[in-house]
N, C-alpha and C positions, 0 to 999 in steps of 0.2 A: 774403718775406724775412723768415728765421727768428732771433732773438735769446735769447739764453742770459738768465735771473733767478737771482736770487743762491738763492731757493727751488731752485730743480734746473729749472723748469718750460720745459720750451718755450715761444717767444710768437709767432703766425702772425698777419697781418691779414688778411683780407679785406673788400670791400666790403657785402658779406651771409651771411650764416653762416647756412646752413640746418639745422635739425636735424633729424633721419628721412631714411631714402632711403624712404616708403611712396610709393603714389601722385600726394597733396599734393604732398611738397617734391621727387619726381625729375619731376613736367612745371613745377614754379615751377626749379629748376638749369638744366633745358633751354631755356624759354625767355630766363631768363637770360643763359645761355652766348650761345644765339642773338645775344641782343644786342652783347656782348662787355661782357658787366656780369663784374668778379670773383667769382665763390662761393665756395662750399665746401661741401660735405655731410659733416656727422658724423653716421657710424650706427653704432648700438651690435652690432649684429651681423656677420658674415661675409657673403661673397653665397653661399655656399653658401646659404645660407636663406633669404636674401632673395629667389632663384630657386625657394625651396622651401615658402614660406606660402603654404597654403590660405585665404586670404580671398573675398570677395565675386567676384560673375563677369558679373552685370546693368548691362550698359550702358545706357546712356538714349541717345536718339537725340542729346544737345543737346551729351553728352559723347563721344559720335563726333565732333562735327562738330569741338569742341574740339582733338578729335589732331588731325584734319584740315586743321585751317586752320595748324598747324604744323607738320606734316609728322612725325609721331607715331602714325600709324597704317596704316603698312606690315604689321607685325603684323596688328593684329586682320583689316583686312582682307582679309588672304590667311586667317585659319586660323579671323576667328569669324564665329560663326548667327546669324542672325536670328530672333530670336521675338518673338512677338506675337500668344496665346493663351493664357487661364487658365482651368483648370478646378475649379471648386467640388464639394464631392463633402461633403455634409449625409445630414442624419437624411430629408430629406424628400426624397433623390435626388442627381442632378449636373448642374450645365450649364456650358455654354462659353461664353467673352466672349473673345470676339475683336478687341483693344482693340489691335488694327494699322491695322482699319478704321473705326472709333472717333472721336472725339477730334480729334487735331489727324491723324489716321492716321500714326503716328511706333511705333516698333519699338526693342525694346531690342535688341540688342546680344547675344548672351553669350560670354564669352572670362573667360576663367579670369584672378586679380586677380595672380599670381603669373606669368603671360606677359606681361602688359601692365609689372607690375615690369622682370620682366627685361626685356624690348623697352625702354623710358626707360630703362632702365642702361647696354644697354649702346651708346644712339645718345647718353648723355651722355659714358661716358667714348673713344667715338672719336672725337667733338670737340673733346678733352682736358678735361673737365670733373675738379674735384679732386671727389675723395671718399676722407673716413676709414673704409674700413671698420673694425670691432671696437672705436671711438672712443667712450664712453659720455657724453654732455655730463653735468655735474653741475648745472651750475647757469650763470644769466646774470644779469648784476651792468649795474648802474646802467642800468637801460632807460630810467631816467626823463630821460640826460645827451647830449652830442651823437656821445659813442663807449664802447657799450656793448662786453660783454663774456661771453664764455662761459668757462668754465669745465669742464677733462672729462678722461679717466682715458682715455691708448690701449692699445692689444690686450695690451701688455706693462706695461700699471703706472703708466707712469712720468704724470707731469701732466702738462698741454698748458694755454695759455689762446692765445685765442682774440679780436683785437680787430677788432672787424667797426662800421661806418653805422648796421646792419642786421641786425635778428636775427630770422628766423622757423622759430616754432614749429611744426615740424610733424610731435612723436614723441609725438603720439597722448596719451588722458586720465591718465597718469602720467608724463606724460616732465616732462623739467626742464624744459621753456617753462613750462609748467599751473607746476609748485612754485614757479617765481621767480618768482611774482605776489606782492606783497606784497597783505596786508590792507588790504583796503579797495578797491585796484585797478580787480576787476571782482564783478560782482554774479552768481554762480552759481542758476542756471534747472534744479533736478532733483527727476527722478520715476519711481521703481520701480513697476514696470506686477504687480510679485509674479504674474513668471509665468516659468519656467525650464524650456527645452528644450534637448536633445541634441539637438548638431547634429553629425551623420553625415559619413562623405565617403566612398565606398562603392565598388569597382571594378564598378562594374558598369554596361548599359546606361541608360540612362533607358525607365523603364516608359512613359512618357507622350509625343505630343511637344508640352504645356504644361507650364505649371509647375502643380502640383499643390497645394492647400489643400485639405484633410476636416479638419472640424471633428464632431466626434466626443463621446459623453459623456464615453468615458477622458482626453482631450482630444486638441489639435490635431496632425496629423502636415502633413507637405510636400514638396515633391518639387519642384527644380532639379536642370535639367542643366547638367553642366557639359564636357562631352563626351561623344564616340559612348562614350564608355567607362566613362566615373567620371558618378559622379552625385552632390549635395550631396539630401540627406537633413535632415527636424527631428524629435523625438520632446516634448511638450512631458513635463515633467517635475516632481515635487518638487522645492523649495528645497531644497538642497544634499545633491542628489544624486549618488553618485559615478560619473559616465560609467564606470570599472572595472566597477560593479555591473550593467552591460549586459552579457552575452555575446551572442554577433552570435547565434544562434539567436534572444531574445529578442526583441533588437529589429527580428530578419525578424517574428517573430510579428504583434509590436505593431505595426510599419511594415504588417500582410498586414488586420489588424484594422480599424482608424482608415483606413483608405485603400478598406477595402470591399473588395477583391479579389475576393473570394465573388461580389459584384455585375460588376461592371469588371475582371475580368482581373487574373492572376497580378502582381507585382511579376517582374521580371531581379536575381537573385538575386545574390551576388558577395560577396568579402572585406570588410570592413569597415577600410576604413584610416588613420581619425580618426577620435577621439569625442571630446567635449569639451563641458563643462554652459556655457550660456550663461544670466545672468540678465536679460532683456527691461527698459532702460535708459534713461533720455534724459535728456541735461543738454543749455545751452547758458551761455554765457558775454558777459558784455557787459559794455563793448565786446570787439570781440575784438582789443582793440593795447592798449597801457601804454609809452607814450612811443617807445622805437625797437623793440620789441618786436611784433611781430602772428603770431595766431593761424591756424590752418590746420587742416583736413581734420579727425581725433579730438583733437584740441586745443582745435580753437575751440567741437565740438560733438559731443553723442553722440545717435544712434537705433539703436531696436533695428532690427534686423539683419526686422522684418515689412514693410520696402515697398523695400529693396533704396537706401538714396538714399545712405548714409553714403558710399562710392567717390565719386561722382556730385559729391557737394557737394568735394569734395578733390581735384577736378577746373577743379572751376570757380571756388573761390575759389583757386585757385594760379593762375589766368589772368587771376585779375581784381589779385590783389597784384601778379604779376609786373610787369604795364601799367602799374601804379599805380610802386613800386620803379621801372621803365624809364622814366617820369614826372619821377622824381626825379631820379634822379643822371645818366640824357644832358642835360636838359633843363631838369635844376632849378624842375618843376612837383610842387610837392609836394602839390595838389589831391586826387587822387586817391589817394595816402596817406590825406587825411584822411575823401574814404568809405568808404575801403576795406569799413569794422566795416559801417552804413549799409549796403552793396549787397549784403554778405553775408548779415547777419540776415533782411534780405526772405525771400532762398530758404531757409534753414535754420528758418525756423519755419513759411512753408509746407511744407516738408519731415516736418517738427514736427507740422504741422495732421492729412495722410493717413496718415501714421506712429500716432500716438496713433489713427484711424478703421479703418485692419488692423487694430490688437491688439485693438477692445474687438469689432469683428469676428469674430474667428480664434477667441475665446477664450470661452469658455464661463465663468461663475461657479459655484463649487461651495455645497453647501448647500439646505437648504428655507425660506433666511430671505425675508422682501417684498424688498431688494435685489437678491439673483440673481436669483430671478425676477422682479423687472423688468428685471432686466440680459440677461437669456435671452430673453425675449419680444421687447425693443430686437433682439439680436441677429441672430431669427429674420423679424425686420421689417425688417432691413436687408437682409438674404440674398433673403429676395424681392426686393426694390424691384430690388435690383443682376441677378434673375434677369430683371425682368418689365418697367420701366420705362426706358423710351429716352434718358430726358433721362439720370438717374442712370448708365447705362451709362458714356452720353458726359462724364461728372464725371468716374468712373471712369479711364477710358483717358483721360485728359488730366494725371491728376493722377500714375497708376500709371507715365508713363512722361518725365511731367516732371519740374526739377528746379524 
């Protein structure tokens, strides 16, 4: 139902208003819709942009199980590719770690996030879900009351006001959900790793049949397959670097040097489709709830991409939140909502711990001072343990694939 207000803003209602149509928001929307919950998704981008936004691509085994459990895995099962090994290249040589045969024996499924988003979006709309493209959420109001609301601006600039029973903030670290938290409502834990990556998407076939991690005196380089035609690369760069300062020739020459192509074979080269600089940061909010406002995905916690956990946590949190909202709205049982934050944070902090470990493993410290020398000696010891210790390899495998 829609009615006009004297301010000129249209007013709408839904039991659950979901901010953001990324993996967290779309999984949540699909699960609520399947149980007949009245929900709406507000997304500031248009549909074409959502389907072309290249992000993560490694789905953990548990993420695949969640999607399969709810009938949302048809696309990834048809087009995704299993991945079970990674290769480390250092000044001491290279070694392959087949993590799929270690630990819990689980694998990643490589499936570009934009393809997963397209699948989830198509399913949600086909089932009659409400989604407002080009609608920017501005603020969440009265979250500590029984009837919170969201003010937003539609694509044509008109204001709109949504009233709800619950609001799910799945709109990232800079979205309206985080901005609307009053001072003192949550505690933010933040860490800047003082490392920056040049993120690259190249129209070139993968050069390895594994994830590649290269540690070099000039900085880290990473190789991650996305599709048979497209590969994701990373290059450690100076803080404040401009992506445009890197020509394609410079990019490929630097990748070849750090990946030690002269020793281990050339890289498949091709046009660079996308380049962006990412400052590696981590943060966590506690709790992941303020009244009727719940946080999921990057709005709840930010992980640096070294361990590929972000999208996987988003899907897990969406399933937990959906189950809790369904219990409350269908059965009147609010126990799941009360436990939501605690349950999610147990997974978030475990993922953060492994992400921190990966950052320390992959990046050498600069300078001749004692602290840098100590860090680099520890890093070499960690890599050697990973190469030679069976128990360390099993630990890595369990945490690398697990969420």
